[in-house]
C-alpha positions as CSV (number, residue, x, y, z in Angstrom):
1,X,114.2,109.0,110.7
2,X,112.1,105.9,111.5
3,X,112.2,103.3,108.8
4,X,108.9,102.1,106.7
5,X,108.0,98.5,106.8
6,X,109.5,97.7,103.7
7,X,112.8,99.2,104.6
8,X,112.7,97.6,108.0
9,X,112.1,94.1,106.0
10,X,114.7,94.6,103.6
11,X,117.3,95.4,106.3
12,X,116.4,92.6,108.4
13,X,116.3,89.9,105.4
14,X,119.4,91.1,103.3
15,X,122.3,88.8,102.6
16,X,124.4,88.2,105.5
17,X,121.6,89.3,108.1
18,X,120.5,87.2,110.9
19,X,117.1,86.9,109.0
20,X,118.5,86.5,105.6
21,X,115.9,85.1,103.0
22,X,116.6,83.1,100.3
23,X,114.8,80.4,97.9
24,X,114.6,76.7,98.3
25,X,112.5,74.1,96.6
26,X,109.8,72.8,99.0
27,X,107.5,70.1,97.7
28,X,108.7,70.9,94.0
29,X,107.9,74.5,94.7
30,X,110.3,77.4,94.8
31,X,109.5,79.0,98.0
32,X,111.5,82.0,99.8
33,X,112.8,80.7,103.2
34,X,115.0,82.0,105.9
35,X,118.6,80.8,105.2
36,X,120.0,81.1,108.9
37,X,117.7,78.6,110.7
38,X,118.4,75.8,113.2
39,X,118.3,72.2,111.3
40,X,115.7,71.1,113.9
41,X,114.1,72.0,117.4
42,X,116.8,70.3,119.2
43,X,119.4,73.0,117.5
44,X,117.2,75.9,118.2
45,X,116.9,74.9,121.9
46,X,120.4,74.1,122.4
47,X,121.3,77.7,121.1
48,X,118.8,79.0,124.1
49,X,121.2,77.7,126.7
50,X,123.5,80.7,126.0
51,X,120.6,83.1,127.1
52,X,118.7,81.4,129.9
53,X,118.2,84.6,131.9
54,X,116.7,86.5,128.7
55,X,112.9,86.6,128.2
56,X,111.5,84.3,125.8
57,X,107.9,84.3,126.1
58,X,105.9,87.2,127.5
59,X,102.0,87.2,127.8
60,X,100.3,90.1,129.8
61,X,101.9,89.9,133.1
62,X,103.5,86.7,132.7
63,X,107.3,86.1,131.4
64,X,109.1,82.8,130.7
65,X,113.0,83.0,130.4
66,X,115.0,80.8,127.7
67,X,115.9,78.9,131.3
68,X,112.1,78.1,131.8
69,X,111.2,77.3,128.6
70,X,114.4,75.0,128.4
71,X,113.1,73.2,131.8
72,X,109.7,72.6,130.6
73,X,110.9,71.2,127.3
74,X,113.3,68.8,129.3
75,X,110.4,67.8,131.3
76,X,108.0,67.3,128.6
77,X,110.9,65.1,126.9
78,X,111.5,63.1,129.9
79,X,107.5,62.6,130.3
80,X,107.5,61.3,126.5
81,X,110.3,58.7,127.1
82,X,109.6,57.6,130.5
83,X,105.6,57.8,131.1
84,X,104.7,57.0,127.3
85,X,107.8,54.9,126.0
86,X,108.5,57.4,123.2
87,X,112.2,56.2,121.4
88,X,114.4,57.6,118.9
89,X,112.6,57.5,115.7
90,X,109.2,57.8,117.0
91,X,107.1,60.5,115.6
92,X,105.2,62.7,118.1
93,X,102.5,65.4,117.2
94,X,101.9,68.0,120.2
95,X,98.6,69.9,119.8
């Protein structure tokens, strides 16, 4: 039997699940948030190193693995440091 959208969401976001939802105060407003998220992008990409051969991004006939994305992120980080002089504490926006 197939789950309804609401049933699937309830199962995925229940306490103890990977996508558990809780609440936190953000900017003075109580918001629903994912409980089990990495603290920052570095932690998110570090977790991906255990899955280097698995698909990460798929668009039409193009697929990038976790390893492919990690290599692109590392290259971008190196360029920001070496070419543009970005240092620890600098803020960078990428659009």
